[in-house]
C-alpha positions as CSV (number, residue, x, y, z in Angstrom):
1,M,0.0,0.0,0.0
2,E,1.4,3.4,-1.1
3,K,1.9,6.0,1.6
4,E,-0.3,9.1,1.5
5,K,1.7,12.3,0.5
6,V,2.2,14.8,3.3
7,Y,2.5,18.4,2.1
8,T,5.0,20.2,4.3
9,N,5.5,23.4,2.2
10,L,2.0,24.9,2.0
11,L,1.6,28.6,1.1
12,N,-0.6,30.9,2.9
13,P,-2.3,33.2,0.3
14,M,-2.5,36.0,2.8
15,A,1.2,35.9,3.3
16,Q,1.7,36.2,-0.5
17,Q,-0.1,39.5,-0.8
18,K,2.2,42.4,-1.7
19,P,0.9,45.8,-0.4
20,E,2.3,47.6,-3.5
21,W,0.1,45.8,-5.9
22,D,-2.7,47.8,-7.5
23,I,-2.9,50.3,-4.7
24,I,-4.8,53.3,-6.0
25,P,-5.3,56.0,-3.4
26,L,-8.8,57.2,-2.7
27,V,-9.7,60.7,-3.9
28,E,-9.7,63.2,-1.1
29,R,-13.2,63.9,0.2
30,P,-14.5,67.4,-0.3
31,S,-14.9,69.4,2.9
32,T,-18.4,70.4,1.9
33,L,-21.0,69.4,-0.7
34,E,-22.3,72.9,-1.0
35,E,-22.0,74.1,-4.6
36,R,-20.9,70.7,-5.7
37,T,-22.3,68.1,-8.1
38,V,-23.1,64.7,-6.6
39,Y,-24.1,61.7,-8.7
40,I,-26.3,59.0,-7.2
41,I,-25.9,55.9,-9.3
42,N,-28.5,53.1,-9.2
43,Q,-26.5,49.9,-9.9
44,R,-29.8,48.1,-10.7
45,W,-29.1,45.2,-8.4
46,G,-32.5,43.5,-8.3
47,G,-33.8,45.7,-11.1
48,T,-34.0,49.5,-11.6
49,Q,-37.2,49.8,-9.5
50,A,-35.9,47.7,-6.6
51,H,-34.0,50.6,-5.0
52,E,-35.1,53.7,-6.9
53,P,-37.5,55.0,-4.1
54,L,-34.6,54.9,-1.6
55,L,-32.1,56.5,-3.9
56,L,-34.6,59.2,-5.0
57,T,-35.3,59.9,-1.3
58,M,-31.6,60.3,-0.7
59,K,-31.5,62.8,-3.6
60,K,-34.4,64.8,-2.2
61,W,-32.8,64.9,1.3
62,L,-29.5,66.2,-0.1
63,E,-31.3,68.8,-2.1
64,D,-33.4,69.9,0.9
65,N,-30.5,70.0,3.4
66,I,-27.4,71.1,1.5
67,R,-27.3,74.6,0.0
68,N,-26.7,74.9,-3.7
69,I,-26.0,71.2,-4.2
70,N,-26.6,69.7,-7.7
71,V,-27.7,66.1,-7.4
72,V,-27.9,64.0,-10.5
73,Y,-29.6,60.6,-10.4
74,R,-28.7,58.0,-13.0
75,A,-29.6,54.3,-13.4
76,K,-26.6,52.4,-14.8
77,L,-27.0,50.6,-18.1
78,G,-27.5,46.9,-17.8
79,S,-27.0,44.8,-14.7
80,Y,-24.4,45.5,-12.0
81,A,-21.9,43.3,-13.9
82,V,-22.1,45.4,-17.1
83,N,-19.5,48.2,-17.5
84,D,-21.4,51.4,-18.4
85,T,-18.4,53.3,-19.8
86,D,-20.4,56.3,-21.0
87,L,-21.8,56.8,-17.5
88,W,-18.4,56.4,-15.8
89,K,-16.9,58.9,-18.2
90,E,-19.7,61.4,-17.5
91,V,-19.2,61.0,-13.7
92,G,-15.5,61.4,-14.1
93,E,-15.9,64.6,-16.0
94,R,-18.8,66.3,-14.2
95,A,-19.1,64.9,-10.6
96,D,-17.4,66.2,-7.5
97,A,-18.6,63.1,-5.6
98,A,-20.6,60.0,-6.4
99,M,-22.7,57.5,-4.4
100,I,-23.2,54.1,-6.0
101,G,-26.3,52.6,-4.6
102,V,-26.4,48.8,-4.1
103,P,-28.8,48.8,-1.1
104,H,-30.4,45.6,0.0
């Protein structure tokens, strides 16, 4: 009967991580949202209508409570896995901040 192999040199995937890989620093948060443009993006997880009431309520709250804020609501094209390049380009060019809504 053949002996079962014993692995003595196992690698821990956590130990293999290198902190310099793909580190992209976060953008600095604005000190205020007054006179800024904020995008609220509906990721459509569960369908466009699943979270639209919540996200539109957030939009209204921001508009009612922050002076001179411009809030833009957009539903992303396709499901959450689809890359909506036109939307991301618009957000990159026009938004001072963005909230991506995937509430559940």
